[in-house]
MARLUMBA-192800 format. One record per residue: x, y, z of N, C-alpha, C in turn. Coordinates in steps of 0.1 Angstrom, whole numbers, plus 2048, in hexadecimal, padded with zeros to 3 digits. Atoms other than C-alpha are relative to their C-alpha. Layout:
BEGIN
XYZXYZXYZ/...
This chain:
BEGIN
80B7FD7F933C19D3918027FE80F/7FD7FF7F133A1A43B77F77F3804/80780B7FA32F1863CD7F3805805/80E7FD7FD3091873D27F88097F7/8067F880930219C3B57F37FA7FA/80B8078072EB1823A57F57FB80B/8098057F62D917B3C77F48097FF/80D7F97FF2B51853CB7FE80780C/8017F97F42AC19F3E47F57FA80A/80A8087F729C1904037FC80C80B/8037F57F629A1B34177F78097F9/8087F68062851D14118098097F7/7F97F780A28E1E83F480680C807/7F97F47FC2A62043FA7F980D7FE/8067F480629121D3E57F67FC7F6/80A80280C27421F3CD80180D7F7/7FF7F58092772343AE7F67FC7F4/80880080B26123B3918098037F3/7F97FD80B27023936E7FB80C7F8/8057F480726F25A35A7FF7FE7F1/7FF80480E2742483388007F0800/7FC80E80327622532A80E7FD804/7F18047FE2962133368017F17FE/7FF80D8022A71F432E8057F980D/7FB8077F42AE1D93498027F17FC/7FC80F8012BE1B634B7F97FA80C/8078097F52A819C35E8097F8805/7FA80B7F82B61863797F87F5800/80980B8012A91633748067F4808/7FD80E7FA2AB1433897FC7F57F7/80280C8082B01243767F87F5807/80680B7FC2A010237C8067FA80D/7F88077F52BB0F639380580C80B/7FE7F47F72BB1193A680C8077FE/7F47F78032DA1273947F980D7FC/8057F38032D614C38F8098057F4/7FA7FC80D2DF15C36D7F980D7FB/8057F48062DA17B3597F67FB7F5/80A80580B2BB17934280080B7F6/8037F780D2AC18E32680180E804/8007F18002AF1B33217F18037FD/80E7FC80128C1C33267FF80E800/8027F17FF27D1E53237F680280D/8097FC7F526E1F33437F980D7FC/8067F580725320C33980280E80A/8007F37FA2522313447F67FF80C/8097FF7F32422373677FF7F3807/80180D7F724A21337480680380C/7FC7FF7F325021139880B7F5802/7F68097FF27220239E80580180F/7F98027F327F1F63C080E7FE800/7F28038012A41FA3C38047F780D/7FD80A7F72B31DD3D680E7FD803/7F28027FE2D81DF3D48098047F5/7F77FE80A2F71E33C17FF7F77F5/80080880D2FA1D739D80D7F77FE/7F38088023151C238C80C8087FD/7F57F780232B1E13877FB80D805/8037F27FA32C2053937F58097F9/80A7F980931420F3767F27FC802/80D8077FF2F71F83807FC80080E/8068017F32DF1F439C7F57F47FF/80A80A7FF2C81D63A57F1805803/80E7FA7FC2A21DD3A57F77F47FE/8098098022831CA3A77F48097F9/80B7FA8072641D23907F77F57FC/80C80B8022431BE38F8057F3807/7FD80D7FB2521A43A580D7F97FC/7F480680627219D39180B809802/7F37F87FE2961A83958078017F3/7F97FB80C2AA1BB37C80D809805/7F57F57FF2CA1CF3777FC80B7F7/8037F58082C61F236A80C80A802/7F57F67FF2DE20E3637FD80B80A/8037F67F82E122737F7FA80D7FA/8037F48072E02443677F18007FA/8108018062BD2373597F780380C/80A7FD7F42AE23C37D80080E802/8007F17FE2B826137C80580280F/
């Protein structure tokens, strides 16, 4: 995983997109001691507004924010 991949965005989002269908996402979680880790896989509903915030953990993913939380989603799912 690239350095900074699990960091949370502190700048403005790069782009905002609406999902055209329900998509899977992996939540980024901050533990009690401030450690960052991958969390649960969740379903983001159709027509959700996602803010893209940077690269994901590989070339197929991107970091997004939805409802105030950070996630990784597949680039292909964003269309």
